[in-house]
C-alpha positions as CSV (number, residue, x, y, z in Angstrom):
1,X,49.8,206.8,158.3
2,X,49.0,207.2,162.0
3,X,48.1,203.7,163.1
4,X,48.3,200.7,160.9
5,X,45.4,198.8,162.6
6,X,43.0,201.7,162.3
7,X,43.6,202.2,158.6
8,X,43.8,198.6,157.4
9,X,40.9,196.8,155.8
10,X,41.3,193.0,156.0
11,X,39.9,191.4,152.8
12,X,39.5,187.9,151.7
13,X,42.6,186.8,149.8
14,X,40.6,185.7,146.8
15,X,39.8,189.4,146.2
16,X,43.5,189.7,145.3
17,X,43.3,187.1,142.5
18,X,44.1,188.3,139.0
19,X,43.9,186.1,136.0
20,X,45.4,187.5,132.8
21,X,43.6,187.1,129.5
22,X,45.3,184.1,127.9
23,X,46.8,185.7,124.9
24,X,50.2,186.4,123.5
25,X,49.6,189.7,121.7
26,X,53.1,190.1,120.1
27,X,53.1,186.7,118.4
28,X,49.4,186.9,117.5
29,X,49.9,190.3,115.9
30,X,52.8,189.0,113.7
31,X,50.7,186.0,112.8
32,X,47.8,188.3,111.8
33,X,50.1,190.3,109.6
34,X,51.2,187.1,107.9
35,X,54.8,187.3,109.0
36,X,56.7,184.2,108.4
37,X,57.5,183.0,111.9
38,X,59.9,180.2,111.7
39,X,59.8,179.3,115.4
40,X,58.8,180.6,118.9
41,X,61.2,180.1,121.7
42,X,59.7,180.5,125.2
43,X,60.4,179.8,128.8
44,X,59.9,176.3,130.0
45,X,56.8,175.7,132.1
46,X,59.1,174.7,135.0
47,X,60.2,178.3,135.3
48,X,56.6,179.4,136.1
49,X,57.2,180.0,139.9
50,X,59.9,182.6,139.0
51,X,57.7,184.5,136.5
52,X,54.8,186.8,137.5
53,X,51.6,185.9,135.7
54,X,53.3,183.2,133.6
55,X,51.0,181.9,130.9
56,X,52.2,179.0,128.7
57,X,52.1,179.2,124.9
58,X,50.5,175.7,124.9
59,X,47.3,175.8,122.9
60,X,47.3,179.6,122.6
61,X,49.7,180.2,119.6
62,X,46.8,179.9,117.1
63,X,49.3,178.7,114.5
64,X,50.0,174.9,114.9
65,X,52.5,174.9,112.1
66,X,54.9,177.2,114.0
67,X,57.5,175.2,116.1
68,X,57.3,175.9,119.8
69,X,60.5,175.4,121.6
70,X,60.7,175.6,125.4
71,X,64.0,176.4,127.1
72,X,65.4,176.9,130.6
73,X,68.9,178.4,129.8
74,X,69.9,180.8,127.0
75,X,73.4,179.4,127.1
76,X,72.3,175.8,126.4
77,X,74.1,174.6,123.2
78,X,70.9,172.9,122.0
79,X,69.1,176.2,122.2
80,X,71.7,177.9,120.1
81,X,71.7,175.1,117.6
82,X,68.0,175.2,117.2
83,X,68.1,179.0,116.6
84,X,70.8,178.7,114.1
85,X,69.1,175.8,112.4
86,X,65.9,178.0,112.0
87,X,68.0,180.5,110.0
88,X,65.9,183.5,111.0
89,X,66.2,186.8,109.2
90,X,65.1,188.7,112.4
91,X,64.9,187.7,116.0
92,X,62.3,189.4,118.2
93,X,62.9,189.3,122.0
94,X,60.0,190.1,124.4
95,X,60.3,190.0,128.2
96,X,63.2,187.6,128.2
97,X,65.2,188.0,131.5
98,X,68.3,186.0,130.6
99,X,71.3,187.5,128.7
100,X,71.5,186.1,125.2
101,X,74.9,185.0,124.0
102,X,76.5,186.6,120.9
103,X,75.9,183.5,118.9
104,X,72.1,184.2,119.2
105,X,72.2,188.0,118.8
106,X,74.4,187.8,115.7
107,X,72.6,184.9,114.0
108,X,69.9,186.7,112.1
109,X,70.6,188.6,108.9
110,X,68.6,191.7,109.9
111,X,69.5,191.7,113.5
112,X,68.0,190.9,116.9
113,X,65.5,193.4,118.3
114,X,63.9,193.8,121.7
115,X,61.2,195.7,123.4
116,X,62.0,197.5,126.7
117,X,59.4,199.3,128.9
118,X,61.2,202.6,129.4
119,X,62.5,205.5,127.3
120,X,66.1,204.3,126.9
121,X,68.7,205.1,127.8
122,X,66.8,205.9,131.0
123,X,65.9,202.9,133.3
124,X,67.8,200.1,131.7
125,X,67.6,196.8,133.5
126,X,65.0,195.0,135.5
127,X,61.4,195.7,136.4
128,X,61.1,199.1,134.6
129,X,57.3,199.4,135.0
130,X,57.4,198.6,138.7
131,X,60.2,201.1,139.3
132,X,58.4,203.8,137.3
133,X,55.4,203.5,139.7
134,X,57.6,203.3,142.8
135,X,59.4,206.5,141.8
136,X,56.1,208.3,141.1
137,X,56.7,209.0,137.4
138,X,53.9,210.5,135.4
139,X,55.2,209.1,132.1
140,X,57.5,206.3,130.9
141,X,57.7,204.7,127.5
142,X,58.4,201.8,125.2
143,X,61.6,201.4,123.2
144,X,62.3,199.1,120.3
145,X,66.0,198.6,119.9
146,X,68.7,196.4,118.3
147,X,70.3,194.1,120.9
148,X,74.0,194.1,121.5
149,X,76.3,192.6,124.1
150,X,75.2,195.1,126.8
151,X,72.0,195.3,128.9
152,X,69.5,197.5,127.0
153,X,72.3,199.4,125.4
154,X,71.7,198.8,121.7
155,X,70.8,201.3,119.0
156,X,67.2,202.6,119.2
157,X,64.7,202.1,116.4
158,X,61.5,203.5,117.8
159,X,60.2,205.0,121.0
160,X,56.6,205.6,122.2
161,X,55.5,207.5,125.4
162,X,53.3,205.8,127.9
163,X,51.4,207.9,130.4
164,X,51.0,207.0,134.0
165,X,47.9,208.1,135.8
166,X,47.8,208.4,139.6
167,X,45.3,205.5,139.8
168,X,47.4,203.2,137.7
169,X,48.8,200.0,139.1
170,X,51.3,197.8,137.5
171,X,48.4,195.7,136.1
172,X,46.8,198.7,134.4
173,X,50.2,199.7,133.0
174,X,50.6,196.2,131.6
175,X,47.1,196.5,130.0
176,X,48.4,199.7,128.2
177,X,51.6,197.9,127.2
178,X,49.7,195.0,125.7
179,X,48.1,197.6,123.2
180,X,51.0,199.9,122.6
181,X,54.0,197.6,122.5
182,X,52.8,195.3,119.7
183,X,51.9,198.3,117.7
184,X,55.5,199.6,118.2
185,X,57.0,196.3,117.3
186,X,54.9,196.0,114.1
187,X,55.8,199.5,113.0
188,X,59.5,198.8,113.7
189,X,59.5,195.5,111.8
190,X,57.9,197.3,108.8
191,X,60.8,199.8,108.8
192,X,63.4,197.0,109.1
193,X,61.9,195.1,106.2
194,X,62.0,198.2,104.0
195,X,65.5,199.0,105.0
196,X,64.4,202.3,106.6
197,X,64.9,201.5,110.3
198,X,67.1,204.1,112.0
199,X,69.9,203.2,114.3
200,X,70.0,205.9,117.0
201,X,73.0,205.6,119.4
202,X,72.0,205.8,123.0
203,X,73.4,208.8,124.9
204,X,75.4,207.2,127.7
205,X,75.4,210.5,129.7
206,X,71.7,210.0,130.1
207,X,71.8,206.3,131.0
208,X,70.4,205.0,134.3
209,X,69.6,201.5,135.6
210,X,66.9,199.9,137.7
211,X,67.7,196.6,139.5
212,X,65.7,193.4,139.4
213,X,63.3,193.0,142.3
214,X,63.2,190.1,144.7
215,X,60.3,189.0,146.9
216,X,62.0,190.4,150.0
217,X,62.1,193.8,148.3
218,X,58.3,194.1,148.7
219,X,58.4,194.7,152.4
220,X,56.9,198.1,153.1
221,X,59.1,200.7,154.8
222,X,56.7,202.6,157.0
223,X,59.1,205.5,157.4
224,X,58.2,206.5,153.8
225,X,55.6,209.2,153.2
226,X,52.0,208.2,152.5
227,X,52.5,209.1,148.8
228,X,55.6,206.9,148.6
229,X,53.8,204.0,150.3
230,X,50.9,204.4,147.9
231,X,53.2,204.3,144.9
232,X,55.0,201.2,146.4
233,X,51.8,199.3,146.8
234,X,50.4,200.0,143.4
235,X,53.8,199.1,141.8
236,X,53.6,195.6,143.3
237,X,49.9,194.9,142.8
238,X,48.8,191.7,141.2
239,X,49.9,190.0,139.0
240,X,53.0,190.6,141.1
241,X,53.3,189.1,144.6
242,X,52.1,192.3,146.3
243,X,53.6,194.5,149.0
244,X,53.6,193.2,152.5
245,X,54.2,194.0,156.1
246,X,53.9,192.3,159.5
247,X,51.0,192.9,161.9
248,X,51.0,191.2,165.3
249,X,53.8,188.9,164.0
250,X,51.6,187.8,161.0
251,X,52.4,188.5,157.4
252,X,49.9,191.0,155.9
253,X,49.8,191.0,152.1
254,X,48.6,194.3,150.7
255,X,47.4,194.3,147.1
256,X,45.6,197.6,147.1
257,X,45.7,201.1,148.6
258,X,43.7,204.3,148.1
259,X,43.4,207.8,149.4
260,X,40.1,208.8,151.0
261,X,39.6,212.3,152.4
262,X,43.3,212.8,152.2
263,X,44.0,209.7,154.3
264,X,45.8,206.6,153.0
265,X,43.9,203.4,153.4
266,X,45.3,199.9,152.6
267,X,43.5,196.6,152.0
268,X,45.2,193.4,152.8
269,X,44.9,189.8,153.9
270,X,46.9,187.6,156.3
271,X,49.0,184.9,154.8
């Protein structure tokens, strides 16, 4: 970019608003398949400020007979006691950022499985979809795997590729995930129930990690190329807090960017 002021469109901050459809597709899919869900454990509503696009399960589980337990700490003895009391055959972990203790992972007869949004062993760790966009990937994937004591290191059950188009933002990737990931989970659970689920060891020589992202990491580095800046902005688009910069000593939040006649344009609002 040549001059930030000449290529910045200031928009109303309400244009950045994004409200996710209130649904929990993983749980709803298992309910629709008449799986015997003995309990749902979810983040306490008080953690909402730390979780992008947090939507409570309250009123949206569509199965009032299923106990809903809200927790703040995976190491809480009461949480571990509740899980063990439920006596689950299988535990399914979706988008849970805290490390689970061995007492939880080893509690179910059939194991503890999780979904990760990359083709493991590549891109273990935090924010894999955001990093896939930042790094300009054309494809990533979804992995269903058995949890162990490591971070995303367990045996693989299933993997599905996920294409990334140049116009994709993290929101549109999440929209794809909402369709593909529940299908992957359902297929994997069927294999587990039939005793046919593979346990494919991860190749440690191919392992890589992506770190968690903090709000301060969203500050744009204008020394990057236009393509890198574009990828950075779309990786942090709503429902995430958005990339930002400072213009005339004011914070400029940038939810969108586009190329027009070979030139990068950004859209933002002052905070």
